[in-house]
DRENVEXLO-15651 format. One record per atom (N, C-alpha, C): x, y negated, z negated. Coordinates in pm, whole numbers, plus 50000, padded with zeros to 5 digits. Layout:
// DRENVEXLO-15651
XYZ;...
***
This chain:
// DRENVEXLO-15651
509814698048920;508834703049018;507464704448947;506414698049010;505084699548951;504584713848968;503614717748888;503044731048884;502524734349021;502934745349075;502384749849209;501364760449185;500284759649271;499224769449263;499464780549361;499534792849307;499784804749390;498604814349385;498154818949497;497054828849502;497584841649562;497314852949493;497584866149546;496284872149598;496384879749709;495264886749765;495464901849746;494464908449682;494564922849672;493214929249707;493234939249785;492004946049832;492004961049812;493124967049777;493194981649760;494124985049644;493944997249594;494825002449488;496265002549533;496505004649663;497835005549718;498514991749716;497894981449767;498554968449774;498664962549631;497764965849543;497934961249405;499164967149339;499414980049371;500634986249320;501894979349367;501804974049486;502954966549548;503124952749481;501974946249457;501994932449409;502084931049259;501734941349188;501634940649044;502794934848969;503984939648999;505184934548931;505474919848962;505124915149083;505284901249116;504284892749043;503024897249040;501974889748968;502344887748821;502734898948758;503084898248613;504274889248588;505234889148679;506404880248664;506034865748686;505304862948792;505014848748827;504004842548729;503144850148673;502144844248583;502794840048451;504034844348426;504764840148309;505604827448332;505704823848462;506504812348506;505754799448473;506324791448389;505664779048341;505484768848449;506244770148559;506144760548671;505074764648773;504434775848745;503444781348844;502114783748781;501084782648857;499744786248812;499234797048913;498964809148862;498594819848950;497094823148940;496554827549054;495194832449059;495164844249153;494254853949125;494154866049207;492784866849275;492834867849407;491614869349484;491414884649501;490394890249434;490234904749425;489024908549511;489274916749612;488194920849707;488344934949754;487614939149858;487844952049915;487434963649826;488224974249830;487924986949757;487884984749608;488554974649557;488554972349412;487164971049354;486214966449434;484834963349385;483884974549425;484384986049473;483454996549521;483495008349422;482305012549377;482165023549283;482645036249341;482385038949470;482775051149535;484285053449530;485045042849522;486495043849522;487135040949382;486295042449281;486785040849145;486715027449089;486185017549160;486025004049116;487284999549040;488374999049108;489714996449048;489924982448993;488954973549004;489024961048934;489254962848789;488754974148738;488934977148596;490384979048557;491134985348649;492584987448626;493324974348621;492934964848712;493564952048714;493374944648583;492144945448530;491824938748406;492614944948289;492774958148291;493544964848184;495004960548183;495514956448298;496904952148307;497074937648260;495984931648208;496004917948154;496454907548263;496004910048382;496254900548492;495244888948470;495784876748479;494964865048449;494294858948572;493264851348552;492614842848652;492154851048777;491264860648756;490724868448861;489534861848926;489534861449060;488414856649133;487874868249217;486684873349190;486184885649248;485254882549359;485504888749479;484644886149597;484334899449664;483024903049668;482594915349732;482434912649879;483204919749959;483244917150103;482624928550186;482134939150117;481644950850197;480784960250112;480024968150185;479244979050123;479954992250160;479245003250148;479845016650169;480095019550315;479375012950408;479515016350550;479785003950634;480414993850576;480644981350651;481864983450747;481664979250875;482724981050972;483914971550946;485064975350997;486254966950975;486074952951031;485354952051144;485114938751203;484334930151110;483294935651046;482434927950953;483204924950826;484014934050786;484914931450667;485824919450694;486324918750814;487184907450854;486394894150847;485204894550906;484344882250906;483964878450765;483544887650687;483104884750553;484234879050465;485364885150481;486554880150402;487024866750445;486984864550576;487384851550633;486494840550575;485234843050575;484304832950522;484484831050370;484554842150297;484694841350149;485964834750109;487084838050181;488364831750140;488454817450180;487804813650291;487774799950332;487124791550224;485994796150173;485294789250060;486174788449937;486884799349912;487804800049798;488944789449810;489484788549932;490584778849959;490074764149939;488874761349985;488374748049975;488124744049832;487794753749748;487534750949608;488794750149524;489834759049550;490964760249467;492204752949520;492304750649649;493434743049709;494794747349664;495174760249690;496454765549648;497594759849736;498834760749683;500014756749757;500594768349836;500294780249790;500884792349853;499904804149836;499714811949944;498974824349938;499924835949966;499904845449876;500764857349894;499944869549929;500254875650043;499504887150088;500494898750111;499904910650114;500804922450133;500294930950247;501214936550325;500944947650410;500184945850535;499184954750556;498624956650689;497134959150693;496384953850593;494954956250590;494194944550648;492904947050668;492004937150727;491914924950638;491824927050505;491624915850414;492804905850414;494054910550405;495174901150411;495224893950544;494854900850652;494804894050785;493784882350781;492584885250732;491564874950722;492044863250632;492664866250521;493114855850430;494254847750489;495094853950569;496184846950636;495604838050743;494594842750815;494004834350919;493364821950858;492614823950746;491974812950681;492984802550626;494104807950574;495154799550510;495834790750617;496214797350728;496964789550827;496114778150888;494814780750896;493924770250950;493544759650847;493924762350720;493714752450614;495054745650576;496094748550652;497454743250626;497984747350487;497754759750454;498314765550330;499394775450367;500524773850301;501654783250328;501344797250289;501874806750364;501614820950345;502914828250329;503004836950225;504134845550209;503684860050228;504334866850315;503954881250346;504924890750289;504454899950207;505264910150143;505284922850229;506454927850259;506704940150334;506244938950482;506514927550538;506424926450687;507594933650750;507514935650881;508614941850954;508624957450944;507634962950874;507584977850867;506794982850990;507004995551021;506295001751135;505595014051092;504545017551160;503805029851139;503285034551277;502125041051279;501705046351406;500235043551436;499565034251373;498155031851389;497875017251407;496585013551396;496174999451403;496784991551289;497124998051179;497744991451065;498984983551108;499814989551196;501024983051240;500734970151313;499654970551396;499244958751472;498854947651377;498054951351276;497604941551175;498774935851099;499744944151062;500884939450986;501674929251063;501924931951190;502714922151272;501924909551292;500594910351306;499754898451315;499864889851193;499844896551075;499954888950952;501334882150940;502354889150983;503714883750982;503764870951072;503124871251188;503204859551278;502414847651219;501434850251135;500674839951070;501394834250949;502334841850896;503024837950769;504224829750788;504514821050686;505674812050690;506894817850624;506674826450526;507734832550445;507564847250437;508694854550435;508654869350438;509514874850328;508964883650246;509704891550148;509764905750198;510894909850246;510964923050316;511734933150233;511594945950273;512204956850195;513654959350227;514074956850351;515444959750387;515854952250512;517084953550553;517624946050670;516974950550801;516574962650807;515884967850931;514614960350949;513834958550844;512564950850852;512854936150894;513954930750837;514304916950869;514614915751013;515354925551067;515724925151211;514504925751300;513514933751261;512264934051338;511594920551348;511594913551231;510924900351227;511704890351311;513044891951309;513824883151397;513524885651544;513264898251580;512834901351714;511464895151750;510654892951647;509334886951667;509384871651660;510574866051655;510764851751668;510634844351534;510774851651422;510724845151290;512084838451256;511974828251170;513124820751130;513944828451025;515214831051050;516004839250954;516114833150816;515994819550812;516074812650685;514844814950590;513774819250654;512554821450579;512274836250553;513284845050578;513124859450555;514044862950437;513484868950332;514264872150216;514204887250190;515354893850189;515434908050162;515464910650012;514344915049957;514204916549813;513944931249773;513694939749869;513274953349839;511784954349822;511234966249817;509834968149800;509474966149651;508484957649625;508144954549483;507674966749402;507114977049472;506664988149387;507864996749337;509014994249392;510195001249338;510454996649192;510064984149162;510174979249027;509414988648930;508234993448975;507485002948895;507955017148906;508375020749026;508885034749047;510045037648950;510895027948933;512115029748849;511925026348705;510675023048663;510425020348525;510725032248434;511405029648324;511735040248228;510595044348137;509595035848132;508485038448040;507155042248110;507325049748219;506115054848288;505375064348187;504035065348208;503275074248118;503865088548117;503725095748008;504195109648004;503215118248079;503745129248135;502955138348215;501745143848136;502015147448014;500875153047930;499775142947910;500135130147898;499145119847883;498325118148010;499035119048126;498295117248256;497375128948278;497835140948247;496985152748268;495785152248175;495965148148059;494835147047963;493815136448008;494295125548063;493445113948105;492595118648224;493125126648315;492415129948437;491915144048441;492075151648332;491585164948317;492285174848416;493625173648421;494405182248509;494945193948427;494635206248470;495075217848394;496225225348458;496595221148577;497645228148654;499035226648588;499785237948586;501145236948539;502045231348650;501945237548767;502635232848886;501595228448990;501895218149063;500915212249158;501655204449263;500915201549371;501345192349471;500285181849494;500595170749564;499635159949584;499215159349728;497875157649747;497325156649882;496645142649897;497075135149998;496395122850036;496275121950186;495025122350234;494735121850377;493905109650405;494405100950497;493665088850538;493225090650681;492135083750717;491715084350861;492665076050949;492815080451073;493595072851172;492555066551267;492365053551249;491235046751315;491395046351466;492645047751516;492845047551661;492615061251726;492365071351645;492135085251696;490955091651621;489895084251610;488785088551526;488065100651584;488125102551717;487405113751781;487965127351735;489225127951692;489795140851649;489765143051497;489275132551427;489395132951280;488685144751214;487475147151254;486675158151191;487405171651199;487845175051320;488575187351343;489865187651263;490595176551266;491855176351195;491715177351044;490685170650995;490415171550844;490015185950805;489255192350888;488845206450861;490025215650862;490895214050962;492155221750970;493015219350850;493135207250814;494015203150702;493595209750568;492345207750531;491855213450405;491745228650407;491475234450521;491455249050530;492855254650508;493845247850560;495255251950540;495625250850391;495205240150326;495515238850184;494895249950107;493625253450138;492935264450071;493665277650088;494025280550210;494655293250241;496095294250181;496685283150147;498025283550089;498005288749945;496835288149880;496625292949746;497485284249640;497945272649686;498635263449598;497665254849519;498175248649413;497375239249332;497595224949390;496505217349407;496585204149463;495795194049383;496365182349365;495645170849313;495305162449438;494015160649463;493555153649582;492955140349545;493425129649609;492865116049591;492085112149715;491175102849695;490335097949806;491135090049908;490615090350029;491285081950133;490965066950115;491595058650191;491195044350192;489815043650263;489275031750265;487915029850316;487845026050463;488835029750538;488815026850683;487755034750755;487495031850882;486575039250967;486995053950963;486025062750935;486245076950928;486495082450788;486545073950690;486815078650556;485645088350508;484385085750557;483255094450520;483505109050568;484175110450681;484475123750735;485405131350639;486405124650592;487375130950499;486695133550367;485905123950319;485225125950190;484285137850194;483665139850308;482795151650324;483575164950315;484785165050366;485625176950354;486125178850212;486375168150149;486825168550005;485745174349917;484465170949945;483355176149871;483255191349883;483625196550000;483545211050026;484575218649941;485705212449905;486725219749829;486715215949681;485875206649643;485925201349507;485565211849402;484835222049437;484485232949338;485545244049338;486535243049424;487615253249424;488575250649311;488885261149235;489755259649115;491155255349143;491565256249274;492925252149309;493015237049334;491905229949325;491895215649356;491355207949243;492015197149210;491475186949119;491365174149199;490085169349216;489855157549297;489685145449206;490475135049235;490465122649160;490305110749258;489165103849253;488915093249346;490035082949354;490505078449235;491535067949234;492385069249106;493665067049118;494575068049004;495215054448978;495385051148852;496185039648817;497595041648868;498245031448920;499475033148996;500555040048912;500775035548789;501835041648705;501535056548677;500255059648663;499845073648638;500045081948759;499785075948876;500055082949002;501565085449016;502385075748983;503835077648996;504355088948904;503765090148787;504155101148697;503785114748759;502585115648819;502165128148887;503075130749008;503355120349084;504205122249203;505595126949163;506155120849061;507535124049012;507665138848973;506555144448922;506595158048871;505965167948965;505635164049087;504975172849180;505975181149256;505505192549318;506385200849398;506615193949534;505525187749588;505685180649715;504415172449738;504415163249831;503245155449872;502965158550017;501645160550045;501265163650183;500145154750230;500095151950357;499035143850415;499615133850510;499155121350502;499655110850593;499735097250523;499975097550393;500085085050318;501525079650321;501605066550315;502955059950310;503665063050180;502945068550081;503575073049951;504675083149979;504375091750077;505345102250108;506615096750174;506565084750239;507695078650302;508425069450208;507655062050126;508215051250047;508505055549904;507525060949831;507705064049689;508405077749663;507935088149731;508395101649702;509925103249709;510615096949809;512055098749818;512825093849697;512265083949621;512945079649502;513025090049391;512095099749396;512085110249299;512615123249355;513095122949479;513545135349541;512445145149568;511245140549583;510095149249608;509925150849764;509855162549810;509735164749958;508335159850008;508275156150134;507075151550195;506775159850323;505505164450327;505005170250457;504075159650514;504505153450622;503805142750684;503125147850813;501795146550820;501035153150930;500415142551021;500645144551146;499985135051246;500755122751274;499995112851331;500675100551384;500545088351292;499915089151173;499655076951097;500945070651050;501975078851016;503275073250972;504325076651078;503905077551201;504735082551311;506085076151320;506145062951313;507395055851335;508115051451209;507665056851095;508335053250969;509705060050956;510345057350843;511675063050821;511695078150839;512665083050913;512845097150938;514065101850863;513965112850790;515115118150717;514925132750683;515875138750618;515725152550581;514755154350465;514245143050414;513265143650307;511835145850360;511705144050493;510375144150554;510235155950650;509115162550643;508805172850745;507615167250825;507855163750951;506805158151035;506205168651123;504895170951107;504255181651180;502875177451237;502305186751318;500985183551377;499895190051293;498635186451328;497425191551261;497145205851318;497985215151285;497715229151328;497905237851202;496955246151178;496895253451049;498155261851027;498595269651123;499765277851109;500985269651077;501125258051142;502255249551119;502255243450980;501045239550937;500925234050802;501265244350697;500765256250707;501055266950615;502535270850614;503155270650732;504605272950743;505375262250670;504975249950688;505675238750621;505535239450469;504355243350420;504105244850275;505035256150220;505175266550287;506035277650244;507495273950250;507845265750343;509235261550361;509645251350253;508735241950223;509075230250143;509345234149999;508775245349952;508915248949812;510365252649779;511145256049883;512545259049861;513485248649922;512875237749958;513665226850028;514075216149924;515265216549885;515795206649787;516205194149867;515825182449815;516145170149884;516885160249784;517605151649842;518305141449760;517445129049746;517735121649645;516935109149622;517415098749722;516565088349737;516775078249841;516385064649791;517105053649826;516695040549785;516595031049907;516055036350009;515995028650137;515165015550125;514245015350030;513375003650014;513764994949896;515004995249857;515504986449752;515864993449626;516404986549531;516854992649402;516194986249280;515064979749310;514304973549198;514624958749182;513934952849081;514084938249054;513564929249163;512664934449246;512144926249353;511364914549297;510564916749198;509754905949137;510664895049081;511754898849018;512714889748963;513364880949072;513674887349186;514274880149299;513274870349360;511994874749374;510954866149433;510684854249341;510674856449213;510454845949115;511544835449127;512754839549140;513874830349157;513784822249286;513394829449392;513274822649522;512164812049521;511004815849468;509864806649466;510074794549377;510884796449274;511124785349179;512114774649237;512824778449341;513764769249396;513114757949477;513684745949474;513184734549554;513254737549701;514274744449744;514434747349884;513244754749941;512704764049854;511564771949904;510364763549942;510084753449864;508914744949887;509124734949998;510344734450049;510664725850163;510414732650296;510064745850292;509814753050414;508614746650482;508714743950611;507734736150683;506504744850719;505364737950727;504144744850769;504164748450917;504714739550998;504784741551142;505824752351174;505424763151234;506344773751269;506764771951415;507994775851443;508504775951579;509074789751614;508884794351733;509394807151775;510884805751795;511624815051733;513134815251741;513514826551836;514104823351950;514514833752042;515554842651973;515384855751998;516284865751944;517444867952035;518644866351985;519864868352065;520724878751992;521014889352057;521834899951994;523274895851992;
***
């Protein structure tokens, strides 16, 4: 088999954490030539300019594209990325584009790829949530030719969407490869790196819900007021850069001088995992509470609708944006012991994907997609 050109698309610290183990594995494959299209939040100073973290990981062949400023709308991000990635495709002519998840950037890159007759592999399709992210994720899945999914439930959803069962591969979530790593940074090292003095702490991550922006300011105020009144110690990270992120950032500024809060714009993924593993609980509306936290037996307080339709279990407390309810949940969760969970795989996803992509059968998957009727 001649060397195949593969392009990965990454636009956030979150999707990079998912793709990292795959990138590192495939760039060692002598039959493949990998390149990384780096855009989105990675190039923004306000969000920690995480392109630096990618470079530290010795990821090869980076192509950096700035697709937005501090207040660029999602519509314009889509247009800018579509144009930039179209130019990139014309110049590089890859055989396969690998995208992850449910963001505007992978949607734009998938659109550009399908119109240039380039095969697309989608990582973690078939998942559900409760916002516009879910719509984007399903749209990306319909544009994609190949699917690397976390579990059989996700596979069944794709089958319901008319996808070909032969092109869906259950490999587990790639970030589990990192979650289960035995050589994660030590807690003392992470605390020293980020100036964390807390002995015991919990993690707070609040993202905007773009489909309910009118209530965001009030909800963010209620949320951070409840955290303050709890008198607990919290490590707070910045939200993603979706519409409404400025509202949350403004509330974070208000609590940044409070001794019970350590605010960190962005964390390197392995360092974040160490903090998560040793935390009392995680609170907010991040998918980390649904996907990563259960692997460490860390309880999750999930607030609002952003992860509304995700996995439900005794590891999650799902509540509304009401101060009394939030405080009650915080007091309850400190005594709530949970068991560990491996719903999103048991690791070695990158190894499985490497084996699949190296096979001749993989490259025989056709560009022309056909809708497959779902029969129970």
